[in-house]
Backbone bond lengths (Angstrom), bond angles and torsions (degrees), N, CA, C in turn:
res aa  C-N    CA-C-N  psi(-1)  N-CA   C-N-CA  omega(-1)  CA-C   N-CA-C  phi
1 M - - - 1.459 - - 1.523 108.49 -
2 S 1.334 115.56 137.09 1.459 119.72 -178.03 1.524 111.40 -80.52
3 Q 1.311 114.68 160.08 1.458 121.97 -177.59 1.522 111.43 -68.07
4 K 1.341 116.12 142.18 1.458 121.81 173.37 1.519 108.43 -90.36
5 Y 1.316 115.71 141.43 1.450 122.60 176.91 1.522 108.61 -119.01
6 H 1.326 115.66 149.45 1.462 121.92 -179.56 1.530 109.05 -99.89
7 F 1.339 115.89 135.13 1.464 121.92 -178.59 1.519 110.66 -135.31
8 T 1.317 115.51 158.60 1.456 122.83 167.49 1.521 106.57 -129.87
9 V 1.321 116.01 119.83 1.466 122.63 178.18 1.515 107.51 -133.56
10 A 1.310 116.23 127.87 1.466 122.66 178.34 1.529 111.68 51.72
11 G 1.321 116.08 38.33 1.454 121.03 178.09 1.517 115.40 81.67
12 H 1.322 118.23 -2.26 1.465 122.45 178.93 1.525 109.50 -99.36
13 E 1.325 116.12 128.99 1.455 121.05 174.03 1.523 108.87 -98.76
14 F 1.332 115.49 137.53 1.459 119.59 -178.52 1.519 109.83 -159.23
15 D 1.322 115.18 163.12 1.460 122.85 175.65 1.522 107.65 -118.60
16 L 1.328 116.01 137.80 1.468 121.16 178.69 1.514 110.09 -139.47
17 S 1.323 115.17 151.78 1.466 121.29 172.16 1.523 108.55 -130.38
18 W 1.331 115.03 159.83 1.459 120.62 177.80 1.527 109.87 -58.93
19 D 1.328 116.93 -44.89 1.464 120.93 -176.91 1.522 112.58 -57.44
20 E 1.328 116.88 -47.66 1.464 118.13 -176.28 1.531 111.88 -69.85
21 V 1.322 117.60 -35.26 1.465 119.37 177.74 1.524 109.88 -69.95
22 H 1.307 117.11 -45.00 1.470 121.29 179.15 1.532 110.54 -57.65
23 E 1.315 117.21 -45.11 1.469 120.67 -179.77 1.531 111.08 -66.69
24 M 1.325 118.10 -38.92 1.461 121.97 178.14 1.534 110.71 -60.83
25 L 1.334 116.32 -33.91 1.468 120.56 -178.08 1.523 113.02 -74.99
26 R 1.321 117.40 -14.91 1.479 120.79 -177.54 1.523 111.82 -53.16
27 T 1.325 117.72 -44.29 1.466 121.11 -174.91 1.527 113.77 -107.19
28 L 1.327 116.96 1.13 1.456 120.63 -178.09 1.527 110.42 -79.87
29 K 1.310 115.90 134.49 1.464 120.45 175.62 1.525 108.10 -80.21
30 A 1.318 116.53 123.20 1.463 121.31 -178.55 1.522 110.62 -71.48
31 Q 1.319 115.56 133.35 1.455 121.24 174.83 1.530 108.58 -82.65
32 P 1.324 117.31 164.48 1.470 119.07 178.63 1.533 111.35 -60.67
33 V 1.309 115.40 140.88 1.465 121.49 179.53 1.515 109.09 -85.03
34 R 1.322 115.48 131.25 1.465 120.29 176.35 1.515 110.92 -96.78
35 K 1.332 116.48 -46.34 1.457 118.26 -176.86 1.531 113.58 -147.03
36 V 1.340 117.97 -53.75 1.467 120.91 -174.25 1.525 109.18 -119.05
37 Y 1.330 116.07 134.00 1.457 120.32 -176.87 1.524 110.56 -144.71
38 I 1.342 114.42 168.29 1.457 121.33 168.21 1.522 106.99 -121.24
39 K 1.319 116.41 157.50 1.465 120.92 175.96 1.519 108.62 -106.37
40 S 1.316 114.80 135.16 1.456 121.88 176.45 1.523 106.99 -157.50
41 W 1.302 116.81 138.02 1.467 122.03 -179.62 1.534 111.00 55.41
42 N 1.316 116.92 35.92 1.467 123.69 179.39 1.527 113.19 60.75
43 K 1.329 116.20 27.22 1.462 121.93 175.90 1.512 109.02 -128.06
44 K 1.325 115.85 155.60 1.465 122.21 176.09 1.526 108.49 -101.35
45 F 1.329 116.30 123.76 1.456 122.15 -179.94 1.524 109.78 -115.73
46 P 1.335 118.44 128.19 1.460 119.78 173.58 1.527 109.86 -59.72
47 V 1.328 117.22 138.11 1.459 120.22 -175.17 1.529 112.44 -61.29
48 K 1.319 117.64 -35.74 1.466 119.02 179.76 1.527 110.88 -69.02
49 Q 1.327 118.36 -35.40 1.457 120.82 175.99 1.523 109.76 -62.54
50 V 1.311 117.06 -43.49 1.464 121.25 -177.77 1.522 110.97 -61.34
51 L 1.340 116.55 -50.39 1.465 118.88 -177.92 1.521 111.61 -65.98
52 H 1.317 116.56 -39.55 1.468 120.77 178.47 1.527 110.96 -60.62
53 E 1.310 117.60 -42.89 1.469 121.54 -179.63 1.526 111.99 -72.80
54 A 1.326 116.87 -32.30 1.466 120.89 -176.56 1.526 113.13 -77.42
55 V 1.328 117.06 -26.69 1.464 121.04 -175.13 1.527 109.12 -117.99
56 K 1.306 115.73 102.13 1.461 120.60 -179.72 1.525 110.34 -64.17
57 G 1.321 116.28 134.62 1.455 121.35 178.97 1.515 114.01 91.60
58 L 1.325 117.87 -7.45 1.455 121.34 178.75 1.521 108.45 -85.33
59 I 1.317 116.66 118.49 1.467 121.70 -178.37 1.522 108.93 -78.96
60 R 1.304 116.27 127.47 1.466 121.88 -173.16 1.526 113.29 -59.06
61 T 1.310 117.42 -36.66 1.465 119.40 179.18 1.523 112.27 -81.07
62 G 1.326 117.72 -3.71 1.450 122.31 -177.63 1.519 114.93 -90.00
63 F 1.336 117.39 0.25 1.462 120.32 178.31 1.521 109.59 -141.51
64 T 1.317 115.31 158.95 1.463 120.96 -175.50 1.528 112.12 -93.20
65 T 1.307 114.76 164.30 1.461 120.94 172.72 1.523 109.40 -59.24
66 E 1.326 116.80 -38.78 1.462 121.06 -179.66 1.536 111.13 -61.50
67 A 1.327 117.15 -39.26 1.466 120.55 177.81 1.530 110.09 -64.28
68 A 1.326 117.01 -42.73 1.464 120.60 178.68 1.526 110.87 -63.78
69 V 1.323 116.90 -41.80 1.464 120.96 178.25 1.525 110.21 -62.24
70 R 1.323 117.50 -43.10 1.470 121.66 -179.85 1.530 110.89 -58.84
71 V 1.329 116.19 -48.09 1.464 120.89 -178.62 1.527 110.76 -64.88
72 L 1.311 116.80 -49.95 1.466 120.12 -175.73 1.525 112.12 -66.37
73 T 1.323 117.12 -34.84 1.461 120.43 176.60 1.527 110.37 -65.87
74 K 1.312 116.79 -43.56 1.465 121.71 -178.45 1.532 111.83 -60.61
75 I 1.333 117.31 -36.62 1.469 118.81 -178.19 1.534 112.28 -86.30
76 G 1.349 117.17 -6.34 1.475 118.37 172.22 1.503 117.46 120.61
77 F 1.310 118.98 1.08 1.465 120.03 175.62 1.524 109.55 -84.62
78 E 1.317 116.21 159.84 1.464 121.36 179.22 1.533 108.81 -117.58
79 P 1.318 117.57 94.39 1.464 120.25 178.87 1.533 111.17 -61.78
80 I 1.321 114.80 142.50 1.468 122.67 -178.33 1.512 107.24 -123.12
81 E 1.334 116.39 138.27 1.455 121.42 177.56 1.514 109.43 -104.09
82 E 1.337 115.99 129.08 1.478 119.32 178.54 1.490 110.74 -77.12
């Protein structure tokens, strides 16, 4: 099991690990990519969609793409820019 990291984004405190995000993405339908995404399960997921789905109560318009990239990079994903 991968390490959990603690974050604060848009006033919400939460802990995330690569394992739990990766597993959550298994059944999630990927939305269209606009600019920055991660790959998981052979699909491209927009970084904001991933963070929004992973953190309950986090409003998608309340955080930036940069915040999502920071969190996902820290837990081990490699964001890609189209």
